[in-house]
C-alpha positions in Angstrom: 78.2 90.4 79.0 77.9 88.4 82.2 79.7 85.4 80.6 82.5 87.7 79.4 82.9 89.1 82.9 83.1 85.6 84.3 85.8 84.6 81.8 87.8 87.7 82.6 87.4 87.0 86.3 88.8 83.4 85.8 91.9 84.9 84.1 92.5 87.4 86.9 91.9 84.7 89.6 94.4 82.5 87.8 96.9 85.3 87.7 96.3 86.2 91.4 98.8 83.6 92.5 102.5 84.3 92.3 103.3 80.7 91.3 100.9 80.8 88.4 102.2 84.2 87.3 105.7 82.8 87.2 104.5 79.8 85.1 102.8 82.2 82.6 106.0 84.3 82.5 108.1 81.2 81.9 105.8 80.2 79.0 106.2 83.6 77.2 109.4 82.2 75.7 107.6 79.1 74.3 106.2 75.8 75.3 107.8 73.9 78.1 107.3 70.5 79.8 105.7 70.4 83.2 109.0 69.0 84.8 110.9 72.0 83.4 108.3 74.4 84.7 108.1 72.8 88.1 111.9 72.7 88.7 112.2 76.2 90.2 109.4 75.6 92.7 109.8 74.0 96.1 106.5 72.0 96.0 105.4 68.4 95.2 104.4 67.7 91.7 100.7 67.1 92.6 100.5 70.6 94.1 102.2 72.1 91.0 99.7 70.3 88.8 96.9 72.0 90.6 98.4 75.3 89.5 98.6 74.0 85.9 95.0 72.9 86.1 93.8 76.4 87.2 95.7 78.0 84.4 94.3 75.5 81.9 90.7 76.0 83.1 91.1 79.7 82.8 92.2 79.3 79.2 95.6 80.9 79.8 97.5 77.8 78.9 96.9 74.6 77.0 98.6 71.3 77.7 99.3 68.3 75.5 100.6 64.9 76.4 103.0 62.8 74.3 103.9 59.6 76.1 104.7 60.4 79.7 105.6 64.0 78.9 103.1 66.8 79.4 103.9 70.1 77.7 102.3 73.4 78.4 102.0 76.4 76.1 100.6 79.9 76.6 97.4 81.0 74.9 98.2 84.6 74.2 94.6 85.5 73.2 93.5 85.1 76.8 96.2 87.5 78.0 95.1 89.9 75.3 91.5 89.8 76.5 92.6 90.7 80.0 94.8 93.5 78.6 91.9 94.8 76.6 89.6 94.7 79.7 92.2 96.7 81.7 92.6 99.2 78.8 88.9 99.7 78.7 88.7 100.2 82.5 91.6 102.7 82.3 89.9 104.6 79.5 86.7 104.8 81.5 88.4 106.0 84.6 90.6 108.5 82.8 87.5 109.9 81.1 85.8 110.3 84.5 88.9 112.0 85.9 89.0 114.4 82.9 85.3 115.2 83.5 85.9 115.8 87.2 88.9 118.1 86.4 86.8 120.0 83.9 84.0 120.4 86.5 86.4 121.6 89.2 88.0 124.1 86.8 84.5 125.3 85.9 83.6 125.7 89.5 86.9 127.5 90.2 86.3 129.9 87.3 82.8 130.6 88.5 84.1 131.3 92.0 86.7 133.6 90.6 84.1 135.4 88.6 81.7 135.7 91.6 84.6 137.0 93.8 85.5 139.6 91.2 81.8 140.7 90.9 81.4 141.0 94.7 84.7 142.9 95.0 83.4 145.4 92.4 80.1 145.7 94.1 81.7 146.6 97.4 83.9 149.3 95.9 80.8 151.2 94.6 
């Protein structure tokens, strides 16, 4: 479990940067070369490659090199793992919220019943 949490943390840490999010979004359409991916960003190639390295270490992308051309492609399974983790967290919090609502409704019902009982007692 601890290893799984560390892996998910790496994914979220990688996605915490807007540049890396933009790279992932660009790769949704298919594999692209580093030079194509780097073109929209106003940064030196070594700085851009650090972002590629973070994404690769997190498992979100994989790279391959043919000659002098490095190509990046998305690893959708890693995004799915993050999506599943978010869905599990959402389900847990929604269940907690539902239990809280049920508890508050029960308390309200008890208060209403208690108020009605007191009101009848005073009338006698």
